[in-house]
ChimeraX commands (.cxc) that place a marker at each C-alpha (Angstrom):
marker #1 position 64.29,30.86,3.79 radius 0.5
marker #1 position 67.77,31.78,2.63 radius 0.5
marker #1 position 71.29,30.62,3.51 radius 0.5
marker #1 position 73.11,33.20,5.62 radius 0.5
marker #1 position 76.40,32.30,3.87 radius 0.5
marker #1 position 75.64,32.47,0.14 radius 0.5
marker #1 position 72.03,33.69,-0.05 radius 0.5
marker #1 position 70.66,30.61,-1.80 radius 0.5
marker #1 position 67.09,29.61,-1.12 radius 0.5
marker #1 position 66.93,26.77,1.42 radius 0.5
marker #1 position 64.70,23.73,1.23 radius 0.5
marker #1 position 62.80,23.17,4.46 radius 0.5
marker #1 position 64.21,20.28,6.47 radius 0.5
marker #1 position 67.62,20.26,4.71 radius 0.5
marker #1 position 70.54,20.13,7.20 radius 0.5
marker #1 position 72.92,21.83,4.71 radius 0.5
marker #1 position 72.74,24.47,2.01 radius 0.5
marker #1 position 72.67,22.83,-1.40 radius 0.5
marker #1 position 74.82,25.56,-3.01 radius 0.5
marker #1 position 77.64,26.17,-0.49 radius 0.5
marker #1 position 77.30,23.22,1.89 radius 0.5
marker #1 position 77.07,25.29,5.09 radius 0.5
marker #1 position 75.30,23.58,7.97 radius 0.5
marker #1 position 71.96,25.20,8.70 radius 0.5
marker #1 position 71.84,25.74,12.45 radius 0.5
marker #1 position 68.48,27.41,12.51 radius 0.5
marker #1 position 66.39,28.60,9.64 radius 0.5
marker #1 position 66.45,32.36,9.61 radius 0.5
marker #1 position 64.25,34.13,7.16 radius 0.5
marker #1 position 65.98,37.18,5.79 radius 0.5
marker #1 position 64.14,39.31,3.29 radius 0.5
marker #1 position 65.95,40.70,0.28 radius 0.5
marker #1 position 67.48,44.02,1.19 radius 0.5
marker #1 position 69.94,46.53,-0.14 radius 0.5
marker #1 position 72.50,45.58,2.52 radius 0.5
marker #1 position 72.13,41.85,1.91 radius 0.5
marker #1 position 72.38,42.25,-1.86 radius 0.5
marker #1 position 75.39,44.59,-1.88 radius 0.5
marker #1 position 77.51,43.89,1.22 radius 0.5
marker #1 position 79.80,41.35,-0.46 radius 0.5
marker #1 position 80.45,43.63,-3.44 radius 0.5
marker #1 position 81.24,46.58,-1.16 radius 0.5
marker #1 position 83.75,44.43,0.76 radius 0.5
marker #1 position 85.44,43.21,-2.42 radius 0.5
marker #1 position 85.63,46.73,-3.85 radius 0.5
marker #1 position 87.24,48.03,-0.65 radius 0.5
marker #1 position 89.86,45.28,-0.82 radius 0.5
marker #1 position 90.64,46.08,-4.49 radius 0.5
marker #1 position 90.70,49.84,-3.90 radius 0.5
marker #1 position 93.03,49.37,-0.95 radius 0.5
marker #1 position 95.38,47.24,-3.06 radius 0.5
marker #1 position 95.70,50.20,-5.46 radius 0.5
marker #1 position 96.51,52.43,-2.50 radius 0.5
marker #1 position 99.22,50.04,-1.33 radius 0.5
marker #1 position 100.90,50.33,-4.73 radius 0.5
marker #1 position 100.65,54.14,-4.61 radius 0.5
marker #1 position 101.91,54.37,-1.03 radius 0.5
marker #1 position 104.88,52.07,-1.60 radius 0.5
marker #1 position 105.63,53.95,-4.84 radius 0.5
marker #1 position 105.67,57.29,-3.01 radius 0.5
marker #1 position 108.00,55.96,-0.32 radius 0.5
marker #1 position 110.34,54.44,-2.90 radius 0.5
marker #1 position 110.42,57.67,-4.91 radius 0.5
marker #1 position 111.10,59.70,-1.77 radius 0.5
marker #1 position 114.02,57.49,-0.78 radius 0.5
marker #1 position 115.58,56.99,-4.21 radius 0.5
marker #1 position 115.13,60.26,-6.09 radius 0.5
marker #1 position 115.23,62.53,-3.05 radius 0.5
marker #1 position 117.44,60.33,-0.88 radius 0.5
marker #1 position 120.39,61.60,1.11 radius 0.5
marker #1 position 122.90,60.02,-1.23 radius 0.5
marker #1 position 122.33,62.39,-4.12 radius 0.5
marker #1 position 125.09,62.72,-6.70 radius 0.5
marker #1 position 123.01,63.28,-9.82 radius 0.5
marker #1 position 124.57,66.12,-11.81 radius 0.5
marker #1 position 121.27,67.70,-12.87 radius 0.5
marker #1 position 119.26,66.57,-9.84 radius 0.5
marker #1 position 117.29,68.78,-7.50 radius 0.5
marker #1 position 119.25,71.11,-5.23 radius 0.5
marker #1 position 119.88,69.99,-1.63 radius 0.5
marker #1 position 117.64,72.77,-0.30 radius 0.5
marker #1 position 114.66,71.07,-1.95 radius 0.5
marker #1 position 115.50,67.52,-0.90 radius 0.5
marker #1 position 115.74,68.55,2.76 radius 0.5
marker #1 position 111.99,69.13,3.00 radius 0.5
marker #1 position 110.62,67.26,-0.03 radius 0.5
marker #1 position 111.87,63.80,0.96 radius 0.5
marker #1 position 110.16,63.78,4.40 radius 0.5
marker #1 position 106.99,65.27,2.90 radius 0.5
marker #1 position 106.69,62.60,0.20 radius 0.5
marker #1 position 107.52,59.86,2.72 radius 0.5
marker #1 position 104.84,61.16,5.08 radius 0.5
marker #1 position 102.26,61.22,2.28 radius 0.5
marker #1 position 103.25,57.66,1.33 radius 0.5
marker #1 position 102.73,56.47,4.90 radius 0.5
marker #1 position 99.34,58.23,5.04 radius 0.5
marker #1 position 98.31,56.45,1.84 radius 0.5
marker #1 position 99.40,53.11,3.36 radius 0.5
marker #1 position 97.39,53.86,6.52 radius 0.5
marker #1 position 94.33,54.59,4.38 radius 0.5
marker #1 position 94.91,51.32,2.52 radius 0.5
marker #1 position 95.13,49.41,5.81 radius 0.5
marker #1 position 91.84,50.91,6.97 radius 0.5
marker #1 position 90.23,49.97,3.64 radius 0.5
marker #1 position 91.52,46.39,3.85 radius 0.5
marker #1 position 90.27,46.21,7.42 radius 0.5
marker #1 position 86.82,47.48,6.40 radius 0.5
marker #1 position 86.61,45.18,3.37 radius 0.5
marker #1 position 87.66,42.10,5.31 radius 0.5
marker #1 position 85.22,42.93,8.11 radius 0.5
marker #1 position 82.34,43.37,5.66 radius 0.5
marker #1 position 83.13,40.07,3.97 radius 0.5
marker #1 position 83.21,38.35,7.37 radius 0.5
marker #1 position 80.10,40.25,8.47 radius 0.5
marker #1 position 81.72,41.56,11.61 radius 0.5
marker #1 position 79.57,43.92,13.69 radius 0.5
marker #1 position 82.19,46.70,13.76 radius 0.5
marker #1 position 82.81,46.61,9.99 radius 0.5
marker #1 position 79.84,48.82,9.09 radius 0.5
marker #1 position 81.20,51.67,11.20 radius 0.5
marker #1 position 84.73,51.33,9.82 radius 0.5
marker #1 position 83.41,51.16,6.25 radius 0.5
marker #1 position 81.34,54.31,6.77 radius 0.5
marker #1 position 84.38,56.19,8.11 radius 0.5
marker #1 position 86.63,55.17,5.21 radius 0.5
marker #1 position 83.72,55.80,2.83 radius 0.5
marker #1 position 83.48,59.41,3.98 radius 0.5
marker #1 position 87.27,59.81,3.64 radius 0.5
marker #1 position 87.22,58.24,0.17 radius 0.5
marker #1 position 84.77,60.88,-1.06 radius 0.5
marker #1 position 87.77,63.21,-1.42 radius 0.5
marker #1 position 89.61,60.86,-3.82 radius 0.5
marker #1 position 88.12,61.79,-7.18 radius 0.5
marker #1 position 86.90,59.83,-9.22 radius 0.5
marker #1 position 87.25,56.21,-8.04 radius 0.5
marker #1 position 87.24,56.96,-4.33 radius 0.5
marker #1 position 84.26,59.25,-4.72 radius 0.5
marker #1 position 82.29,56.55,-6.53 radius 0.5
marker #1 position 83.22,53.90,-3.96 radius 0.5
marker #1 position 82.45,56.28,-1.10 radius 0.5
marker #1 position 79.02,57.10,-2.52 radius 0.5
marker #1 position 78.27,53.42,-3.10 radius 0.5
marker #1 position 79.38,52.53,0.44 radius 0.5
marker #1 position 77.27,55.29,1.96 radius 0.5
marker #1 position 74.26,54.34,-0.20 radius 0.5
marker #1 position 74.44,50.75,1.04 radius 0.5
marker #1 position 75.39,51.25,4.70 radius 0.5
marker #1 position 74.34,54.72,5.86 radius 0.5
marker #1 position 70.51,54.64,6.13 radius 0.5
marker #1 position 69.18,53.80,9.59 radius 0.5
marker #1 position 67.36,50.78,8.20 radius 0.5
marker #1 position 70.72,49.51,6.91 radius 0.5
marker #1 position 72.00,49.47,10.48 radius 0.5
marker #1 position 69.25,47.07,11.52 radius 0.5
marker #1 position 69.72,44.88,8.43 radius 0.5
marker #1 position 73.50,44.72,8.87 radius 0.5
marker #1 position 73.17,43.80,12.56 radius 0.5
marker #1 position 70.79,40.98,11.59 radius 0.5
marker #1 position 73.28,39.73,8.98 radius 0.5
marker #1 position 76.17,39.94,11.46 radius 0.5
marker #1 position 74.26,37.98,14.09 radius 0.5
marker #1 position 73.22,35.37,11.51 radius 0.5
marker #1 position 76.85,34.83,10.54 radius 0.5
marker link #1:1,2 radius 0.2
marker link #1:2,3 radius 0.2
marker link #1:3,4 radius 0.2
marker link #1:4,5 radius 0.2
marker link #1:5,6 radius 0.2
marker link #1:6,7 radius 0.2
marker link #1:7,8 radius 0.2
marker link #1:8,9 radius 0.2
marker link #1:9,10 radius 0.2
marker link #1:10,11 radius 0.2
marker link #1:11,12 radius 0.2
marker link #1:12,13 radius 0.2
marker link #1:13,14 radius 0.2
marker link #1:14,15 radius 0.2
marker link #1:15,16 radius 0.2
marker link #1:16,17 radius 0.2
marker link #1:17,18 radius 0.2
marker link #1:18,19 radius 0.2
marker link #1:19,20 radius 0.2
marker link #1:20,21 radius 0.2
marker link #1:21,22 radius 0.2
marker link #1:22,23 radius 0.2
marker link #1:23,24 radius 0.2
marker link #1:24,25 radius 0.2
marker link #1:25,26 radius 0.2
marker link #1:26,27 radius 0.2
marker link #1:27,28 radius 0.2
marker link #1:28,29 radius 0.2
marker link #1:29,30 radius 0.2
marker link #1:30,31 radius 0.2
marker link #1:31,32 radius 0.2
marker link #1:32,33 radius 0.2
marker link #1:33,34 radius 0.2
marker link #1:34,35 radius 0.2
marker link #1:35,36 radius 0.2
marker link #1:36,37 radius 0.2
marker link #1:37,38 radius 0.2
marker link #1:38,39 radius 0.2
marker link #1:39,40 radius 0.2
marker link #1:40,41 radius 0.2
marker link #1:41,42 radius 0.2
marker link #1:42,43 radius 0.2
marker link #1:43,44 radius 0.2
marker link #1:44,45 radius 0.2
marker link #1:45,46 radius 0.2
marker link #1:46,47 radius 0.2
marker link #1:47,48 radius 0.2
marker link #1:48,49 radius 0.2
marker link #1:49,50 radius 0.2
marker link #1:50,51 radius 0.2
marker link #1:51,52 radius 0.2
marker link #1:52,53 radius 0.2
marker link #1:53,54 radius 0.2
marker link #1:54,55 radius 0.2
marker link #1:55,56 radius 0.2
marker link #1:56,57 radius 0.2
marker link #1:57,58 radius 0.2
marker link #1:58,59 radius 0.2
marker link #1:59,60 radius 0.2
marker link #1:60,61 radius 0.2
marker link #1:61,62 radius 0.2
marker link #1:62,63 radius 0.2
marker link #1:63,64 radius 0.2
marker link #1:64,65 radius 0.2
marker link #1:65,66 radius 0.2
marker link #1:66,67 radius 0.2
marker link #1:67,68 radius 0.2
marker link #1:68,69 radius 0.2
marker link #1:69,70 radius 0.2
marker link #1:70,71 radius 0.2
marker link #1:71,72 radius 0.2
marker link #1:72,73 radius 0.2
marker link #1:73,74 radius 0.2
marker link #1:74,75 radius 0.2
marker link #1:75,76 radius 0.2
marker link #1:76,77 radius 0.2
marker link #1:77,78 radius 0.2
marker link #1:78,79 radius 0.2
marker link #1:79,80 radius 0.2
marker link #1:80,81 radius 0.2
marker link #1:81,82 radius 0.2
marker link #1:82,83 radius 0.2
marker link #1:83,84 radius 0.2
marker link #1:84,85 radius 0.2
marker link #1:85,86 radius 0.2
marker link #1:86,87 radius 0.2
marker link #1:87,88 radius 0.2
marker link #1:88,89 radius 0.2
marker link #1:89,90 radius 0.2
marker link #1:90,91 radius 0.2
marker link #1:91,92 radius 0.2
marker link #1:92,93 radius 0.2
marker link #1:93,94 radius 0.2
marker link #1:94,95 radius 0.2
marker link #1:95,96 radius 0.2
marker link #1:96,97 radius 0.2
marker link #1:97,98 radius 0.2
marker link #1:98,99 radius 0.2
marker link #1:99,100 radius 0.2
marker link #1:100,101 radius 0.2
marker link #1:101,102 radius 0.2
marker link #1:102,103 radius 0.2
marker link #1:103,104 radius 0.2
marker link #1:104,105 radius 0.2
marker link #1:105,106 radius 0.2
marker link #1:106,107 radius 0.2
marker link #1:107,108 radius 0.2
marker link #1:108,109 radius 0.2
marker link #1:109,110 radius 0.2
marker link #1:110,111 radius 0.2
marker link #1:111,112 radius 0.2
marker link #1:112,113 radius 0.2
marker link #1:113,114 radius 0.2
marker link #1:114,115 radius 0.2
marker link #1:115,116 radius 0.2
marker link #1:116,117 radius 0.2
marker link #1:117,118 radius 0.2
marker link #1:118,119 radius 0.2
marker link #1:119,120 radius 0.2
marker link #1:120,121 radius 0.2
marker link #1:121,122 radius 0.2
marker link #1:122,123 radius 0.2
marker link #1:123,124 radius 0.2
marker link #1:124,125 radius 0.2
marker link #1:125,126 radius 0.2
marker link #1:126,127 radius 0.2
marker link #1:127,128 radius 0.2
marker link #1:128,129 radius 0.2
marker link #1:129,130 radius 0.2
marker link #1:130,131 radius 0.2
marker link #1:131,132 radius 0.2
marker link #1:132,133 radius 0.2
marker link #1:133,134 radius 0.2
marker link #1:134,135 radius 0.2
marker link #1:135,136 radius 0.2
marker link #1:136,137 radius 0.2
marker link #1:137,138 radius 0.2
marker link #1:138,139 radius 0.2
marker link #1:139,140 radius 0.2
marker link #1:140,141 radius 0.2
marker link #1:141,142 radius 0.2
marker link #1:142,143 radius 0.2
marker link #1:143,144 radius 0.2
marker link #1:144,145 radius 0.2
marker link #1:145,146 radius 0.2
marker link #1:146,147 radius 0.2
marker link #1:147,148 radius 0.2
marker link #1:148,149 radius 0.2
marker link #1:149,150 radius 0.2
marker link #1:150,151 radius 0.2
marker link #1:151,152 radius 0.2
marker link #1:152,153 radius 0.2
marker link #1:153,154 radius 0.2
marker link #1:154,155 radius 0.2
marker link #1:155,156 radius 0.2
marker link #1:156,157 radius 0.2
marker link #1:157,158 radius 0.2
marker link #1:158,159 radius 0.2
marker link #1:159,160 radius 0.2
marker link #1:160,161 radius 0.2
marker link #1:161,162 radius 0.2
marker link #1:162,163 radius 0.2
view
């Protein structure tokens, strides 16, 4: 028998887990599985990856509004014809990056909390991340490897119900 919080082996008859202290409501035997072993790491990696995207998205918005802002009196700066379309484009890309970061935070938090919907969200952002070479591709592949197989669906639902 294993604790559904930290994965430590439980002693029969103990009311609490000896490692994390969680109250054992009912002993649930969960076999070692790929989902059980990797779900916490996938959630943490999505949170970290999304933090990097927040920095990139905010950076893009700041660059769009400072370098290509409407108040432009730099002698050797870009011509006004360029700033008319480049500022909105860079701002839009920055907001898209922030939206992707929000989805990644949402997926990571849900996986760490073992929410039932988190597997689906993580799979969607995992497929999107495949296009972000090299870190996003690696994280996307890892996410899909852990969560995509049909057996993973059953294992994740059991983990979510145990939590």
